[in-house]
N, C-alpha and C positions, 0 to 999 in steps of 0.2 A: 553286132560286129561292126568295127570301124572300116569304112571303105578307104581304099588307098588314097584317093584324092582328098579325103577329109584330113589326113595327116599333114598335108601341105598347107591347108588352110589354118590349122592349129598352129603350125610353126610360124606362118606369116603373122597371125594375130598376136602371138607371143612376142615376136620381134618388134612389132609396132607398139605394143604396150610398153615394152622395155625402153624403146627409144623415146617414147612420150614421157615416161617417168624420169629418164636421164635428162631430158630437156627441162622438165619442171624443177628438178634438183639444181641443175646448172643455173637456171634463171633465178632461183631463190638465192643462191650463193652470190650471184652477180649483184642483185638488188640489196643484199645485206652486207656487202663488203665494207661500206662506210661504217656500219655499226661494229663490224669485226675489227677493222683497222684503227678506229678511234680518230680523235682530232689530230690535225697536223698543221704546223706553222712553218712556212719557209720564207726566208728573207731574200730580196733581190740583191744582186751584187755579192761581193765577197767580204765577209766580216771575219778577219783574223782575230783571234782572241789572245791578248788584248789588242785592240785597234788604237793606234796613236794618231791623234788629229790635232790640227792647229786652229780649228774654228770652234766657237763655243756652241754652235747649233749643228746638229746632224739630222739627216733625214732618214727615217726608217720606212721602208716600203717592202711589201711582200704580199703573200696570199695565205689565207687561213681556210682550211678545208675541214668540213664536218664540225664546225664550231657553232655553238649556240651563243656563247658570250666570249669576248676577248678583252683583255686589259693590258695596258702598258704602264708599268710601275703602279699597279693597283688602281689605275684610272681607266674606266671603260672607254674603249675607242670604237669607232664605227667602221664597218666594212661594207663594200657595195655588194650587189647581187652575185658577183662572181667570186666574192671572198677576198678581194684586193683591199689593202689598207695602205695609208700613206700618212705618216705622222712625223712631226719635227720634235726633237728633244733638246732642251737646254742643258748644257753640261756645266758642271762645276769644275774649277781648276783641279787638276790631279786625276785621281782614279774614280771612275764612275761605273756602276753596274746598272744595266737596263734589263728589266724583266718583262717578257711577253708571256702572258698566261692565257690559255684558252681552255674552255670546257664545253663538252657537247651536252645534248639534252638527256643523255643516259648517265651522266656523272663522271665519265672518263675525262681526264685532263692531260694537258701537255704544257711544258714550260720551256722557254728559251731564255738563256742568260747571255747578255752581250756585255763584254767588258771593254770600256773605252777609256783611254788616257788622254786628257786634254792638256796639252802643253801650251802655255802662254807665250 
């Protein structure tokens, strides 16, 4: 026969085990959010598409999160330890399309297309 004070101990143990399991599941989700959300590329400043400029060189800077490799117009670029990048792009007269492509170590990828019109 179960004594009355044993029921309280069982309830407390059950609640503690459930809280521990909830903590483990929450922590696992927090640590795997980068895998779940995939790679992200964000640009500094505002780039309206298409952007009209009067200079033949533009500066692209931003951050890349959860990226193993990143390229600008199919040319690999480097990022620092925080994921920041800073690149200059030479424009041709007229309409230009700049492609930023990032891929994570699990094969997920993201792409940003920037349209720029260079007026002489």
